[in-house]
C-alpha positions as CSV (number, residue, x, y, z in Angstrom):
1,M,0.0,0.0,0.0
2,V,1.2,3.5,-0.8
3,N,0.7,6.5,1.5
4,F,0.3,9.8,-0.4
5,Y,0.6,13.4,0.4
6,S,-2.6,15.2,1.1
7,P,-2.7,19.0,1.2
8,K,-3.8,20.6,4.5
9,K,-7.4,21.3,4.5
10,N,-8.8,24.8,5.0
11,K,-10.4,24.8,8.4
12,K,-12.9,27.4,7.2
13,K,-15.6,25.3,5.6
14,A,-17.3,26.6,2.4
15,A,-21.0,27.4,2.5
16,S,-22.9,24.2,2.2
17,N,-26.4,23.3,1.0
18,S,-27.3,20.3,3.1
19,Q,-30.3,19.6,0.8
20,L,-27.9,18.1,-1.8
21,I,-26.3,15.6,0.6
22,G,-27.9,12.2,0.1
23,Q,-29.3,13.0,-3.3
24,K,-28.8,10.5,-6.1
25,V,-28.1,11.9,-9.5
26,T,-27.1,10.4,-12.8
27,V,-24.2,12.2,-14.5
28,T,-21.7,11.9,-17.3
29,I,-18.0,11.9,-16.4
30,A,-16.1,14.4,-18.5
31,Q,-12.6,13.8,-17.3
32,L,-10.3,12.9,-14.4
33,D,-8.5,15.3,-12.2
34,H,-4.8,14.8,-11.2
35,L,-5.9,12.7,-8.3
36,A,-7.7,10.3,-10.6
37,Q,-11.2,11.5,-9.4
38,G,-13.9,11.7,-12.0
39,I,-15.4,15.1,-12.7
40,S,-19.0,15.4,-13.9
41,G,-19.5,17.5,-17.0
42,D,-23.3,18.0,-16.9
43,H,-24.1,18.9,-13.3
44,D,-24.0,22.2,-11.4
45,P,-22.2,22.2,-9.1
46,L,-19.5,19.9,-10.3
47,I,-19.3,16.5,-8.7
48,F,-16.1,14.7,-8.0
49,V,-16.3,10.9,-7.6
50,E,-13.7,8.1,-7.3
51,G,-13.8,4.9,-9.2
52,V,-15.2,6.2,-12.5
53,L,-13.7,6.9,-16.0
54,P,-14.2,9.6,-18.6
55,G,-17.2,9.0,-20.8
56,E,-19.1,6.9,-18.3
57,V,-22.7,7.6,-17.3
58,V,-23.0,6.8,-13.6
59,E,-25.4,7.1,-10.7
60,V,-23.8,9.0,-7.8
61,E,-24.9,9.8,-4.3
62,I,-23.8,13.2,-3.1
63,T,-21.8,12.8,0.2
64,E,-20.3,16.2,0.6
65,D,-21.2,19.7,-0.5
66,R,-18.6,22.4,-0.5
67,G,-20.7,25.1,-2.3
68,K,-19.1,25.3,-5.7
69,V,-18.2,21.6,-5.9
70,C,-19.6,18.4,-4.4
71,H,-18.1,15.0,-3.7
72,G,-20.1,11.8,-4.4
73,R,-20.1,8.0,-4.0
74,L,-20.4,5.8,-7.0
75,V,-23.7,3.9,-6.7
76,N,-24.2,2.3,-10.2
77,I,-22.5,2.3,-13.6
78,V,-25.2,3.0,-16.2
79,E,-22.9,3.1,-19.2
80,A,-19.4,1.7,-18.7
81,S,-16.2,2.9,-20.4
82,E,-14.5,0.6,-22.9
83,Y,-11.4,0.9,-20.8
84,R,-13.0,-0.5,-17.6
85,Q,-11.7,-3.8,-16.4
86,T,-12.3,-6.2,-13.5
87,P,-9.9,-5.5,-10.6
88,F,-7.4,-8.3,-10.1
89,C,-6.8,-8.0,-6.4
90,Q,-9.2,-9.6,-3.9
91,H,-8.7,-6.7,-1.4
92,V,-9.5,-3.9,-3.8
93,D,-12.7,-3.0,-2.1
94,I,-11.2,-2.6,1.4
95,C,-7.5,-1.6,0.7
96,G,-6.7,2.0,0.2
97,G,-3.5,1.4,-1.7
98,C,-4.6,0.9,-5.3
99,Q,-7.3,3.2,-6.6
100,T,-7.3,2.6,-10.4
101,Q,-7.4,-1.2,-10.9
102,H,-10.7,-0.7,-12.6
103,C,-9.0,0.9,-15.6
104,Q,-6.7,-0.6,-18.2
105,T,-3.2,0.6,-17.5
106,D,-2.4,2.2,-20.9
107,A,-5.7,4.1,-20.8
108,M,-5.1,5.3,-17.2
109,L,-1.7,6.7,-18.3
110,Q,-3.4,8.8,-21.0
111,F,-6.1,10.0,-18.5
112,K,-3.4,11.0,-16.0
113,Q,-1.5,12.9,-18.7
114,S,-4.6,14.8,-19.8
115,A,-5.4,15.7,-16.2
116,I,-1.8,17.0,-15.6
117,Q,-2.0,19.1,-18.8
118,N,-5.2,20.7,-17.6
119,L,-3.7,21.4,-14.2
120,I,-0.5,22.9,-15.6
121,L,-2.3,25.1,-18.2
122,H,-4.9,26.2,-15.6
123,T,-2.1,27.3,-13.3
124,A,-0.5,29.1,-16.1
125,L,-3.7,31.2,-16.5
126,D,-3.9,31.9,-12.8
127,S,-0.4,32.0,-11.2
128,N,-1.8,33.4,-8.0
129,Q,-3.9,30.3,-7.5
130,S,-2.7,28.0,-4.7
131,A,-1.4,24.7,-6.3
132,A,-2.2,22.8,-3.1
133,Q,-5.9,23.5,-3.7
134,P,-6.2,24.1,-7.5
135,K,-9.4,25.4,-9.0
136,R,-11.8,22.6,-9.8
137,G,-13.5,21.8,-13.0
138,L,-12.7,22.2,-16.7
139,S,-9.9,24.8,-17.1
140,K,-10.0,27.6,-19.6
141,A,-6.7,26.4,-20.9
142,S,-8.1,22.9,-21.5
143,R,-10.8,24.5,-23.6
144,G,-8.3,26.4,-25.7
145,G,-8.3,29.8,-24.0
146,K,-5.3,32.0,-25.0
147,N,-2.9,33.4,-22.6
148,K,0.7,34.7,-23.1
149,K,2.0,32.8,-20.1
150,S,0.6,29.5,-21.3
151,R,2.5,30.0,-24.6
152,K,5.7,29.9,-22.6
153,F,4.7,26.4,-21.5
154,S,4.5,25.3,-25.1
155,D,5.0,26.5,-28.6
156,K,1.6,25.4,-29.7
157,Q,-1.3,26.9,-27.7
158,G,-3.2,24.4,-25.6
159,E,-0.7,21.6,-25.9
160,L,2.4,20.6,-24.1
161,N,5.4,18.8,-25.6
162,W,4.7,15.4,-24.0
163,Q,7.3,12.7,-24.4
164,T,6.6,8.9,-24.2
165,A,5.5,7.9,-20.7
166,L,7.8,5.9,-18.6
167,H,6.2,2.7,-17.3
168,S,6.9,-0.8,-16.0
169,A,5.0,-4.1,-15.6
170,P,1.6,-3.2,-14.1
171,I,2.0,-5.7,-11.2
172,G,4.9,-7.1,-9.2
173,Y,6.8,-3.9,-9.4
174,R,7.0,-2.8,-5.8
175,R,10.3,-3.6,-3.9
176,K,9.6,-1.9,-0.6
177,T,6.5,-1.8,1.7
178,R,5.4,-1.5,5.3
179,L,2.9,-3.8,6.9
180,S,1.0,-3.0,10.1
181,V,0.3,-5.4,12.9
182,D,-2.9,-5.6,15.0
183,A,-2.4,-8.1,17.9
184,R,-5.1,-6.9,20.2
185,N,-6.9,-10.3,19.7
186,P,-4.0,-12.9,20.0
187,D,-6.3,-15.5,18.5
188,A,-6.9,-13.4,15.3
189,L,-3.7,-11.5,14.7
190,K,-3.8,-9.3,11.7
191,L,-0.9,-8.3,9.5
192,G,-1.6,-6.1,6.5
193,F,-2.6,-2.6,5.4
194,R,-5.1,-0.2,6.8
195,S,-8.6,-0.3,5.3
196,K,-9.7,2.4,2.9
197,G,-10.7,5.5,4.9
198,S,-10.0,3.8,8.2
199,N,-7.3,3.1,10.7
200,K,-8.4,-0.5,11.0
201,I,-6.0,-3.1,9.7
202,F,-7.2,-6.0,7.5
203,N,-5.4,-9.3,7.3
204,L,-3.6,-9.4,4.0
205,Q,-3.8,-12.5,1.8
206,Q,-2.0,-11.2,-1.3
207,C,-0.6,-8.0,-2.8
208,P,-0.1,-8.4,-6.5
209,V,1.8,-5.1,-6.8
210,L,4.6,-6.4,-4.5
211,N,7.4,-8.2,-6.2
212,Q,7.3,-12.0,-5.6
213,A,10.2,-12.0,-3.1
214,L,8.1,-9.8,-0.8
215,E,4.6,-11.1,-1.4
216,C,5.7,-14.7,-0.6
217,L,6.7,-13.6,2.9
218,I,3.2,-12.3,3.9
219,E,1.8,-15.6,5.1
220,P,5.0,-16.9,6.8
221,L,5.2,-13.6,8.7
222,Q,1.6,-13.9,9.9
223,L,2.2,-17.4,11.1
224,M,5.4,-16.4,12.9
225,F,3.9,-13.4,14.6
226,A,0.9,-15.5,15.8
227,Q,3.4,-17.7,17.7
228,L,5.0,-14.9,19.6
229,Q,4.6,-14.7,23.4
230,T,3.9,-11.0,23.3
231,P,2.8,-10.0,19.7
232,L,1.6,-6.7,21.1
233,N,5.2,-5.6,21.3
234,I,5.3,-5.5,17.5
235,G,4.4,-2.1,15.8
236,H,5.0,-2.8,12.1
237,V,7.3,-4.6,9.8
238,S,9.1,-3.2,6.7
239,L,10.2,-5.3,3.8
240,L,12.9,-4.2,1.3
241,N,14.0,-6.3,-1.7
242,G,17.5,-5.3,-2.9
243,D,19.4,-6.7,-5.8
244,N,21.3,-8.9,-3.5
245,G,18.7,-10.1,-1.0
246,V,15.7,-9.2,1.2
247,Q,15.6,-7.3,4.5
248,V,12.9,-7.7,7.1
249,C,12.8,-4.9,9.6
250,I,10.6,-5.5,12.7
251,R,9.8,-2.3,14.5
252,T,9.0,-3.0,18.2
253,I,7.1,-1.0,20.8
254,H,8.6,-2.8,23.7
255,T,11.6,-5.1,24.0
256,L,11.1,-8.6,22.7
257,S,11.7,-11.6,25.0
258,Q,14.6,-13.9,24.1
259,Q,12.1,-16.6,23.1
260,D,10.3,-14.2,20.7
261,R,13.7,-13.0,19.3
262,Q,14.7,-16.6,18.6
263,L,11.4,-17.2,16.7
264,C,12.2,-14.2,14.6
265,R,15.7,-15.4,13.9
266,E,14.5,-18.9,12.9
267,F,12.0,-17.3,10.5
268,A,14.8,-15.2,9.0
269,E,17.1,-18.2,8.6
270,Q,14.4,-20.4,7.1
271,Y,13.6,-17.8,4.4
272,N,17.1,-16.5,4.0
273,V,16.4,-12.9,4.7
274,Q,18.3,-10.2,6.7
275,L,16.5,-9.6,10.0
276,L,16.7,-6.1,11.6
277,I,15.0,-5.4,14.9
278,E,14.4,-1.7,15.6
279,D,13.1,-0.4,18.9
280,K,11.1,2.8,19.6
281,H,14.4,4.7,20.1
282,N,15.5,3.8,16.6
283,T,18.2,1.6,17.9
284,Q,18.8,-1.2,15.4
285,D,20.0,-4.7,16.0
286,F,20.9,-7.0,13.0
287,A,19.7,-10.4,14.3
288,T,20.8,-12.2,11.2
289,Q,23.3,-11.5,8.3
290,P,24.8,-8.4,10.1
291,D,27.5,-8.0,7.6
292,K,25.3,-7.8,4.5
293,Q,24.7,-4.4,2.9
294,L,21.7,-4.3,0.6
295,T,22.2,-2.7,-2.8
296,Y,20.2,-1.8,-5.8
297,E,21.4,-1.1,-9.3
298,I,20.9,2.3,-11.0
299,N,22.6,1.3,-14.3
300,E,25.0,-1.4,-15.5
301,N,27.9,0.5,-13.9
302,L,26.5,1.8,-10.6
303,S,24.9,0.4,-7.5
304,L,23.7,2.2,-4.4
305,Q,24.0,0.8,-0.9
306,V,20.7,1.3,0.9
307,H,19.6,1.2,4.5
308,N,16.1,0.3,5.7
309,D,15.2,3.9,6.5
310,D,16.5,5.4,3.3
311,F,14.2,6.8,0.7
312,V,14.1,4.2,-2.1
313,Q,12.4,4.5,-5.5
314,V,10.2,1.4,-5.1
315,N,9.8,0.7,-8.9
316,S,13.3,-0.3,-10.1
317,Q,12.2,-0.5,-13.8
318,V,10.8,3.0,-13.9
319,N,13.7,4.3,-11.8
320,Q,16.3,3.1,-14.3
321,Q,14.3,4.6,-17.2
322,M,13.9,7.8,-15.2
323,V,17.7,8.2,-14.5
324,E,18.5,7.4,-18.2
325,Q,16.0,10.0,-19.4
326,A,17.3,12.7,-17.0
327,I,20.8,12.3,-18.3
328,G,19.6,12.5,-21.9
329,W,17.5,15.6,-21.3
330,L,20.2,17.4,-19.5
331,A,22.5,16.9,-22.5
332,L,25.5,16.4,-20.3
333,G,29.0,17.2,-21.4
334,K,32.4,16.8,-19.9
335,N,32.6,20.5,-18.9
336,D,29.2,20.7,-17.2
337,L,28.9,21.5,-13.5
338,V,25.6,20.1,-12.3
339,L,23.7,20.9,-9.2
340,D,21.5,18.1,-7.8
341,L,19.0,19.4,-5.2
342,F,17.2,17.1,-2.8
343,C,19.8,14.5,-3.9
344,G,19.1,11.8,-1.2
345,I,21.6,9.0,-1.3
346,G,22.7,9.7,-4.9
347,N,20.1,8.1,-7.1
348,F,20.6,10.8,-9.8
349,S,23.9,12.2,-8.6
350,L,26.1,9.2,-9.3
351,P,25.0,8.5,-12.9
352,I,25.2,12.3,-13.7
353,A,28.7,12.4,-12.2
354,E,29.8,9.8,-14.7
355,Q,28.9,12.2,-17.5
356,C,30.0,15.7,-16.3
357,K,33.0,17.5,-14.8
358,T,31.6,18.1,-11.3
359,L,28.4,17.1,-9.4
360,I,27.3,19.1,-6.4
361,G,24.5,17.3,-4.4
362,V,22.5,19.1,-1.7
363,E,20.3,17.4,0.8
364,G,18.6,18.4,4.0
365,V,19.1,15.2,6.0
366,P,22.6,14.8,7.3
367,K,22.8,11.0,7.2
368,M,21.6,11.1,3.6
369,V,24.5,13.4,2.8
370,Q,26.9,10.9,4.4
371,R,25.4,8.0,2.6
372,A,25.5,9.8,-0.8
373,Q,29.2,10.5,-0.3
374,H,29.8,6.9,0.7
375,N,28.0,5.7,-2.4
376,A,30.2,7.9,-4.5
377,T,33.3,6.5,-2.8
378,I,32.4,2.8,-3.3
379,N,31.6,3.5,-6.9
380,E,35.0,5.3,-7.3
381,L,33.6,8.6,-8.3
382,T,35.8,11.5,-7.2
383,N,34.0,14.4,-8.8
384,C,31.0,14.3,-6.5
385,H,30.6,16.8,-3.6
386,F,27.7,16.6,-1.2
387,I,26.5,19.4,1.0
388,H,24.0,19.5,3.9
389,A,21.6,22.4,3.7
390,D,18.0,23.3,4.4
391,L,16.8,24.1,0.9
392,N,13.8,25.9,2.3
393,S,16.1,28.6,3.7
394,T,19.4,28.3,1.9
395,K,20.4,31.1,-0.5
396,L,21.9,29.2,-3.4
397,S,23.9,32.2,-4.8
398,A,25.7,32.5,-1.5
399,H,27.5,29.2,-2.1
400,G,30.3,29.5,-4.6
401,Q,30.1,25.8,-5.7
402,M,26.3,26.0,-6.3
403,K,26.6,29.4,-8.0
404,S,29.0,28.1,-10.6
405,C,26.7,25.2,-11.8
406,N,25.3,25.6,-15.3
407,K,22.7,22.8,-15.1
408,V,20.3,21.9,-12.3
409,L,18.2,18.9,-11.3
410,L,15.7,19.0,-8.5
411,D,13.7,16.1,-7.1
412,P,11.8,17.5,-4.1
413,A,9.2,15.9,-1.8
414,R,5.5,16.3,-2.4
415,E,5.5,19.8,-0.9
416,G,7.5,20.9,-3.9
417,A,10.4,23.4,-4.0
418,L,9.0,26.9,-4.1
419,A,11.8,28.5,-2.1
420,V,14.4,26.9,-4.4
421,V,12.5,27.6,-7.6
422,K,12.3,31.3,-6.8
423,Q,16.2,31.4,-6.8
424,L,17.1,29.2,-9.8
425,A,16.9,31.9,-12.4
426,D,19.5,33.9,-10.6
427,L,22.0,31.0,-11.3
428,Q,21.2,31.3,-15.0
429,P,21.3,27.5,-15.7
430,S,20.9,26.4,-19.3
431,H,18.9,23.4,-18.2
432,I,16.5,22.9,-15.2
433,L,15.2,19.4,-14.9
434,Y,12.4,19.0,-12.4
435,V,11.3,15.6,-11.2
436,S,8.0,15.8,-9.3
437,C,5.9,13.4,-7.3
438,N,3.0,15.9,-6.9
439,P,1.6,17.5,-10.1
440,A,-0.2,20.2,-8.0
441,T,3.0,21.6,-6.4
442,F,4.8,21.2,-9.7
443,A,2.3,23.3,-11.5
444,R,2.7,26.0,-8.9
445,D,6.5,25.9,-9.1
446,A,6.5,25.8,-12.9
447,A,4.5,29.0,-13.0
448,H,7.3,30.8,-11.1
449,L,9.9,29.5,-13.6
450,I,7.8,30.7,-16.4
451,E,7.6,34.2,-14.8
452,K,11.5,34.1,-14.8
453,N,11.5,33.6,-18.6
454,Y,12.1,29.9,-18.7
455,R,10.1,27.7,-21.1
456,L,8.7,24.3,-20.4
457,D,10.5,22.5,-23.2
458,K,9.2,18.9,-22.7
459,L,7.8,16.7,-20.0
460,S,6.7,13.1,-19.5
461,V,4.5,11.1,-17.1
462,M,6.3,8.5,-15.0
463,D,4.1,5.6,-13.8
464,M,6.1,4.9,-10.7
465,F,3.1,3.4,-8.9
466,P,0.8,1.5,-11.4
467,Q,-2.7,0.8,-10.2
468,T,-2.8,3.9,-8.0
469,A,-3.9,7.5,-8.4
470,H,-0.4,8.7,-7.8
471,T,1.5,10.2,-10.7
472,E,5.1,11.4,-11.1
473,L,6.5,13.5,-13.9
474,M,9.7,14.9,-15.3
475,A,10.0,18.3,-17.0
476,L,12.8,20.2,-18.7
477,F,12.9,24.0,-18.5
478,V,15.2,26.0,-20.7
479,P,15.7,29.8,-21.1
480,L,12.9,31.3,-23.2
481,N,15.2,32.3,-26.1
482,K,16.9,28.9,-26.3
483,R,15.8,26.6,-29.1
484,K,17.1,23.2,-29.9
């Protein structure tokens, strides 16, 4: 299951007409928004509803009224889309992890791309609009409205220069996950994910989006936890599949007894996994295979060492495509000085460093900086330099190394990188490559780059999390007067 960023809700509730709540209406779905919610095209106010597809005629019960828009619950499909399919997971109705199994994967990619285009062009028409809560409905830009700013997003009005989407196998792609434990009833211990819209844990039987090495551990873990003397001491368990093995990290609330620790060790030895036991103080104890360091491959030349608490791109196929595309779009040369912001443990930094003169990586978490430098060392890269800095407050031009960089890559968290973006034009880079895991904050940040006379040269959707509403994208910005 994937946990996604949700913008903070405005505590001031919009005016509501309670008469609408509970009404059942039949509507036609015009399009999806960037959260994969359907938007009605023939109802005033607009209705947002999950689990529907463009072109479908559906019966909806209105569950929430916010004045200008409503939210509804799907009651019945009157006319189904040709792209609708039967979900493949038995838990789809209760699990909150996968929201789009009802749609063919290729079609959902196109729907996501259209939704992001509408969002970006809408933001271009209204740069004062908050990206965390974009205006709802059909944007003026998506209907072909003209605006000077949106022309900086693309050479042809109303269209963006979309490149081929990056994607992977639709199932079995996920190499890291976290499972919760509910042991309040020792006779019916539950190990799994939280139910949709609830904190209750359901007992997981399968998870087709996990790769096989992780999915096959679900039932054995349930059986092992059920044998513990004090299963209430377990908080959750994290699973990570590296290229050279699997790690199981058991997070404990209270210290495990020696008997329970032995049961965990026997499980790890039987299934040949590295066992890590972590207490509430973040103290870690490798109970088995203590000398093994998990790695994952970025390309045929480079591998990263990864710890259980590191941020890891969970889809290895898309990650490798993403890194390769980033290098190509940056058009790297041996004289380039590249600034990698929010660099983490070096996922982009190391392969970029292979192609350029100098790579400066900047990260806000000190241990990530140390691990990035370590990864550069073990891969024998000497032209990487990593800096610890809070990118929400750092003045980039005050750092000589950063100031001299001519190309920039940034890969921020879901909150985006507004503070950084406002400074990038001062560095006058020839290429700004933005990797985003939140189209809403990307659209906000892109509008600021446009204001600074950068042009959105090209972009692509990256389906890092197939079967979910989550969408990532990559975009290249170049100075407005630059043409390829």
